[in-house]
C-alpha positions in Angstrom: -2.3 -29.5 -2.1 0.1 -26.7 -1.7 0.3 -24.3 -4.8 3.5 -22.5 -5.8 3.2 -19.4 -7.8 6.5 -18.8 -9.6 5.3 -20.0 -13.0 1.6 -20.2 -12.3 -0.5 -18.1 -14.6 -3.9 -19.6 -13.9 -6.6 -17.4 -12.6 -7.3 -18.4 -8.9 -10.7 -19.9 -8.4 -10.7 -19.6 -4.6 -12.5 -16.7 -3.1 -12.6 -17.8 0.5 -9.8 -18.7 3.0 -7.7 -21.7 4.1 -6.0 -22.6 7.4 -2.2 -22.2 7.2 -1.3 -23.9 10.5 -2.8 -26.8 12.4 -2.0 -25.1 15.7 -5.0 -22.8 16.4 -2.8 -20.2 18.2 -0.4 -20.0 15.2 -3.4 -19.9 12.9 -4.9 -17.0 14.8 -1.6 -15.1 14.8 -1.2 -15.5 11.1 -4.2 -13.3 10.5 -5.0 -9.6 11.1 -7.3 -6.8 10.1 -5.6 -4.4 7.8 -6.2 -1.5 10.2 -4.2 -3.0 13.0 -0.7 -2.9 11.3 -1.4 0.4 9.5 -2.3 2.0 12.9 0.8 0.6 14.6 3.0 2.0 11.8 1.5 5.4 11.6 1.6 5.9 15.4 5.2 4.6 15.5 6.1 7.0 12.5 4.5 9.9 14.4 6.4 9.2 17.5 9.8 9.0 15.6 9.1 12.3 13.7 8.4 14.0 17.0 11.6 12.6 18.4 13.5 13.8 15.4 12.2 17.4 15.8 12.5 17.5 19.5 15.6 15.6 20.5 18.0 15.7 17.5 20.1 18.5 16.0 18.7 17.9 12.5 17.1 20.8 10.6 13.5 20.6 9.5 14.7 20.5 5.9 17.0 17.5 6.5 14.3 15.7 8.4 11.9 16.2 5.6 14.4 14.9 3.0 15.2 11.9 5.1 11.5 11.2 5.6 10.8 11.2 1.8 14.0 9.2 1.2 12.6 6.5 3.5 9.4 6.4 1.5 11.3 6.1 -1.7 13.6 3.4 -0.4 10.6 1.5 0.8 9.3 1.2 -2.7 12.5 -0.4 -3.8 12.5 -2.8 -0.8 8.9 -3.7 -1.5 9.8 -4.6 -5.1 12.9 -6.5 -4.2 11.2 -8.6 -1.4 8.2 -9.2 -3.5 10.3 -10.4 -6.5 13.2 -12.1 -4.7 11.6 -13.5 -1.5 7.9 -14.0 -2.2 8.4 -15.2 -5.7 11.6 -17.2 -5.0 12.4 -20.2 -7.1 10.8 -23.3 -5.3 13.5 -25.7 -6.3 13.6 -27.5 -2.8 10.8 -28.7 -0.5 12.0 -26.2 2.2 11.9 -23.2 -0.2 8.5 -24.3 -1.5 7.1 -24.4 2.0 8.6 -21.0 2.9 7.3 -19.4 -0.3 3.8 -20.8 0.2 3.6 -19.7 3.8 4.9 -16.2 3.1 3.0 -15.5 -0.2 1.8 -18.5 -2.2 -1.3 -18.9 0.0 -2.2 -15.3 -0.9 -2.1 -16.0 -4.6 -4.2 -19.1 -3.9 -6.7 -17.1 -1.9 -6.3 -13.5 -3.0 -9.6 -12.4 -1.6 -8.8 -13.5 2.0 -8.8 -10.1 3.7 -7.3 -11.4 6.9 -4.0 -12.3 5.1 -3.2 -9.1 3.3 -0.7 -7.8 5.9 1.9 -9.1 8.2 0.4 -10.0 11.6 1.1 -7.5 14.5 3.5 -9.8 16.4 5.6 -10.4 13.4 5.3 -6.8 12.2 6.6 -5.4 15.5 9.6 -7.9 15.5 10.5 -7.0 11.9 10.0 -3.3 12.5 12.4 -3.4 15.6 14.9 -5.3 13.6 14.7 -2.8 10.7 15.1 0.1 12.9 18.2 -1.5 14.6 19.8 -2.0 11.2 18.9 1.6 10.1 20.4 3.1 13.3 23.6 1.2 12.8 23.9 2.4 9.3 22.5 6.0 9.6 22.7 6.9 13.3 20.7 9.9 14.2 19.3 10.2 10.6 17.3 7.0 11.3 14.9 8.9 13.5 13.6 10.7 10.3 14.4 8.0 7.7 12.6 5.2 9.6 9.1 7.0 9.9 9.2 7.6 6.2 9.8 4.0 5.5 6.9 3.1 7.8 4.6 5.5 6.0 5.7 3.9 2.7 4.8 0.5 4.1 1.4 1.8 5.3 0.7 3.2 1.9 1.6 -0.2 0.4 -0.9 -2.0 2.8 -3.6 0.4 2.0 -3.3 -0.1 -1.8 -2.9 -3.8 -1.4 -6.1 -4.0 0.7 -8.1 -1.9 -1.8 -7.0 -4.0 -4.8 -8.2 -7.2 -3.1 -11.1 -6.0 -1.1 -13.0 -3.9 -3.5 -14.1 -3.5 -7.1 -12.0 -1.1 -9.3 -12.3 2.4 -7.8 -13.2 5.3 -10.1 -10.3 7.4 -9.1 -6.5 7.5 -9.1 -6.3 4.1 -7.3 -7.9 2.4 -10.3 -4.5 2.6 -12.0 -2.8 0.8 -9.1 -5.7 -1.6 -8.9 -5.2 -2.6 -12.6 -1.4 -2.8 -12.1 -1.6 -5.3 -9.3 -4.4 -7.3 -10.8 -2.1 -7.9 -13.8 0.3 -9.5 -11.4 -2.3 -11.8 -9.8 -4.4 -12.8 -12.8 -2.3 -12.3 -15.9 1.4 -13.0 -15.1 2.9 -13.6 -11.6 6.3 -12.7 -13.0 5.4 -9.1 -13.8 4.3 -6.0 -11.9 5.9 -6.7 -8.5 5.4 -3.1 -7.4 2.1 -2.6 -5.5 2.4 0.9 -4.2 4.3 2.1 -7.3 5.2 0.5 -10.6 8.3 2.7 -11.0 10.8 -0.2 -10.3 9.0 -2.5 -12.7 9.8 0.0 -15.4 13.4 0.3 -14.2 14.0 -3.5 -14.1 11.9 -4.4 -17.1 9.1 -6.3 -15.3 6.2 -4.0 -16.1 3.2 -5.3 -18.1 0.1 -3.3 -19.1 
């Protein structure tokens, strides 16, 4: 039975995995090792940074500013998508299906390491669409802003993987580990930020 997560505050008992699609090809495409998308994003980010320095008239200082702006904006997008899309109200069967496919199954099986990131095919498509939008809005500046956004996304994937794949680390990541664990195991309507809790503080959704 499909499990929605909007108001579910019960600790998940599932530690394994579960098929999402009956079609074996779709099922295979819905899974990925975390290193695959992170590698794709970092290589792409490196290429865009090189292009920004070599083939644009932007100064190094401006490129650096745009790069870090991209990282910062990603943290806001991460928060907004997690809260508004992944935890949407499931008041219709269609929305319930979408929510479960995108995120509900992750809450039901939080230890499934193969579903901790967007699969490569979808990641490339979404990434291309995002760059197209950024280029329309920012023009040449997108060559520096977009790689920062990708690095922010890579950082999010790395932290998300650590939280679900390992015991609490004895370093800086322990704070982020605890922060995201609150979201999964204490209150699904709190702590939407994974890579940073800053927007939870801003919008009043932070819980210790």
